[in-house]
N, C-alpha and C positions, 0 to 999 in steps of 0.2 A: 504494500500500500504506500503510495506516494504522499508526502506531506509538503506543504509549501508555506513560505513566509517571505516578508520583506521588512525593511526598516521603516517604522512609522514615526518614531520619536527617538531622540538621542538620550543616552544614559550617561551619567557622570560619576566619577570617583568610585566610591564603594560599590554602588549598584552595578557599574560596568565590570568590576572585578568579580562580582557575584555571578554575572552572566557568563564570564569566561570559565569559571569553575563549576558551573551548574551541572546537575545530573540530567537536565532536560536539553535535548538536542536543539529545540527551537530557540532557547535562550543563547546557546552557543553560536547558532547561526547568526543571530542578531549581533552578537559580539563580533563575529567575523566580518560582517558587513560594515559595522561602524569602525572597527579598528583598522580596516584597510581602505577606508574612504570610498566605499562602493555606493555612495549616495551623493545627493546634491541638495543644499539647503537654500532657502530663500529668507533673507532678513526682512522682518516686518517691524516697522516703527510703531511704538506706542505713544500716543499724543494725549495731552490733557487739554490742549487747545490747538487751533490751527497754526499758531506761531511758536509753540513750546513742545519740543520733543524731549521726553524724559527717559527714554530707554528703548529697548527692543528685544525681540526674541527670534530664535531660529526655528523654522519649520521645515520638515522634509518635503522637498519639492519633487524629488525623484530618487528611487532606490532600485537597485537590481533585485530581481527575485531569485530565490534559491529554492530548490525542491530536493527531497531526499527520501530514501527508503533503506530499511535494514533487512538483511537476510543472512542465513548461516550457510557456510560452504560445507563441503563433504568432510572437513576436518573439525567442524564444530566452531570455527572462528566466526565472529560476527562481522560481516562486511557492510560498510556504509557506502552507499552510492549517492553522490551529491551532484546536482546539476545547477550550474550558475547560468541563468538564462540571459541571452543577448537581447538588447532592446534598441540597438542602433545609435545609442547615445555615446557621449564622450567617456562615460563610465566604463565602457568595454575595454578601453586601453589599459585599465588598471587591473584587469583580471589576471593576466599572466604573472605579475609580481605577487599577487595575493595568494595564488593557489598553493605555493610551497608552505605557507603559514597555516594551512589546514592541518598539517601534520602535527604541529605542537598543540593544536586544540583538540583533535579527535584521535589521531593515531597514525600509524605508518601508511604512507601512500603506496598503493599497488600499481595504479595506472592512471593516466590522464589523457583525454582526447578533446581536441578542438573540433566540434561538430557544427553543423550548419546553424542550428538554433540555440545551442548551448555548449558550454564546456562541461564535460563529465569527468568526475574524479571518483575513483574507487579506492577505499582505504580500509585497513583493519581498525575496528572501533575499540579503542583502549587496549590494544594488544601490546604487551611488554616485549621488548627486544631480547628474547631469550634464544640464544643460538646454541646448537649442540657443541659440546666440547670433546676434542679428541686428543688424547695423550699417546703419541706414537711409541712411547717406551713400554706401554702395556702390551702384554703378550696377546696374540690373536689366535683363536682356535678356528680351524677350518670347519665351517658349517654352511654349505652352499644354500643360497636362497634363489639363485638364478636372476638376481637383480641387485643393484647397489642403491641404497637409500641416500641420494645426494643431499636432500634437505627434507624437512617435514612434508613438503608439498611436491617434491620431484623425485622420481625413480629413474635410474638407468637400467632398463630391461635389456641387458646386453645380448641376450639371445636374439631378440628382434632387431635391436639397434646396436650393431657390434662395435662401432668406433666412436670415440669422443674427442672433440677438438676444444682445447683450452687456450684462450688468448688473453693477454693483459700486459700493459706497459709497465715500466719500472715503478715500483711502489704500490702496485694494485693488489698485492697479496697472492699473485699467481703461484709462487713457489710453495707457499703453505697449503694452498688449495690442492696442488698436485700431490704433496705428501699425504694429505688426507684421502685422496682418491686411491692412491696405491695401498695405503693402510686398510681401507675398507675392502679392497679387492682381495686382500689376503684371507678374508673370511670365505672366499669362493674357491680358492685353489691353493695347493702347497707352494711354498716359497720358490721351489726350483722351476715353477712354471711362469715366473715373472722375470722379464728381461728389461733392464734399464739401460737406456742409451742417453748419456748426458753430453749433448753436443756443445754445451757451454763450459764444461769442465768446472762446475761450480758446486754448490752445496748439495745438489741432488745426489751426487756420487757419495758424499760422506754420509748423508742421512740414510740412503738406501743400503749402503754396505755395512756401516758400523752401528746404526740404530735399529733399522729394520732387519739387519743381518741377512740380506738377500745375496745369493751366490752368483747371480748373473748380472753384474754391474760393470758397465764400460764407460770410460771418459776420454779415450783416445780413438782415433779413426779406425785403427785395425780392429779393436775390440768391438766397436759399434758395428762395423761391417760384418764381423763374424756373428754377432748376435742376431742381426736382421736376417742373415743367410740361414742361421740355425732355425729361426722361426719359420722361414720359408720352407725349409726341409721338413720340419714337423708337419706343416700344412700338406705338403706333397705326400708324406707317409700316411696321413689321416685320409686323404682322398683315395689313396691306393688300398686302404683297409689294413695297413700294416701297423697302425697305432690307434688305440681307442680315443674317442672324442669326449669322453666323460668329463675330464677336468679342463676348464678353460685355460687358455694361454693368454697372458697379457704382455704386450710389447709397448713400452713407454719410450717415446722419442721426444726429447726436450731440445729445442733450438736446432732443428735439422739444417737450418740455414748456416749455422756455424760449421757444421760438417762439410757442407758444400764449399764454403769459402776456404777451407784448409785442405781440400782433397783434390787430387788430379781430376780433371773434367771427365775423362772416360770412366775412371773408377766410380765417380759419383753417379754418372748416368746408369751404370750397372746396378748400383745400390738403390737408386731412386726407382728403377724398374722393378726391383724385388719388392720394395715397399709398396708400390702401387699395386702389384700383383696380390700382396697380402690383403690390402684394402678391398680389392675387388672380390677375392675368393675366400677371405678369412671366415666369414660368417658361418658357412656350411661346415667348416672344420673346427668351430668353437674357438676361434682365434680373434683377439681383439686388440685394438690400438688406441692408446691415448697419445695424441700429439699436442705438445705444448709449445707455444711460440710467443715471442714478445712483439715482433713486427711482422705481420702477415705480408708475404711476398708472393707474387704470381708464380715465380719460378718454383716455389715450394708448395704453395697452396693455390693452385689454379682451380677453375670451376669443376673440372673432372674429379679432382681429389676432394674438394670441399663437399661435393654432393654425396660422398660416401660417409660423411659425418652427420648422422641423424641427431646426435647430441652435440650442441655447441654452447660453450660458456665464454662470455666476454666480460672481463673484470675492469672496473674503474671507468674513467671518462675517456673512452676510446675516441680517437679522431674519426671523423666521418668516413674517411677512406678505409680505415682499419675496421670500423664497425661493419661496413658493407662487405669487406673481404671475408670477415668471419661469418656473418649471418646471411649475406646475400640480399639484404634489403637496405634501403637508405635510412640514415639516422635522422629522424624528423623531430618535431617539437614534442611528441608524446614521450620521448626518451628522457628520463629524469636525470638530473645531475647526481653523480655518485661522489660521496665525500668520505667514505670509510673503506678500509682495506677489506678485501674478501667479498665485496658487494658488486653486483653488475647485472647482467642479463643472461638468460638461458633460453635456448631454442630446442625443443624436443619435437622432432618430426615436423618442423615448420611453425610451431606455436611458440611465440616469443613472450617471455614473462620475466619479472624481476627475479634475481637470484641472490640468495644470502647464504654464504658458505658457513660450514662449522668453524669454530675456533680450533686451530691446530696448535698444540703446545709442544715445545721442544725443551730439553733439559736446560738450555740457556735462559729460557723464560723464568724458570724457578729460581735460578741464580739472581736474575734481575729483581725478582720480587723480594728475595732475601736481603739484597742490598738496600732496596727502597724501604723495607721495614726497619732495618738497622739504622737508617738515617732519620727516621721519624722520632 
């Protein structure tokens, strides 16, 4: 059921604060309209005679209308849908800057759209920002579910959607998200079935080898090439019926562009061909790829490769060209500004939604907390 209101009179001081913190959505809406100047007033003079003006008062001449409705999603969250109706007046120009402030009044924004007759905003009503926590030092037991629970709202059903693409620029939290994905996949398959190719020769190698204790971890070109070829050979044996397909194989390739830049061109072409072959044929052999990259490039991520990633995650405020490279669609005004690490967007089989990764903790985080507590 839709409800509707507009601003009829201005509130001041204590009353305005009461409206902001009210349990009633209607009063919160009035606060939103007034606090963001989505109204126009007309000054009326009060006279005691024709020649003596003693004061005046402000009356609402024009106010934008807002309508809203509440409903629950399949997870039990209360979703508030708000429509700010357009009226063709100068007030419309203030809506864009006002919409982000709905989040501090009602809850986390899920999506926003500029439609013909109104702006529509969907948000979680009074939802606390509680993200899953992962401590990768905790031992993982293999207990296959045939899917990875990426967030409360998103699953990676890797049997149907075999490959995942992860993109994010420096400072977006991409590395921690990648660690969390690998950790969760270890519930699906033994450690010897996970192959890590660290093309950047960075922390992924250390975390995978010394914290997750994975046996197949490479950070130099020869090792990376060997692991990709090993996975290709496993795929061929499974197709030939020489090896069971029961346990999934996971191949993680981080910054493949770094491998290309430091490898002979012909050698890279052979390796790239093997990787493409795994992408095209891996699903039937229960073989899966996570490709992580900082800067999407056509040479590594052309349309043919991207189309094989039914699960795509883009973190942080991606540049328009990088957003399109990852998701295959333009970055328009409906895409929200991301201000926190580990947040971004996810596309599952073409459906684009906001993404909120788990918090992934490393031993170094506990040391930082100990130092901070000792300084207090």
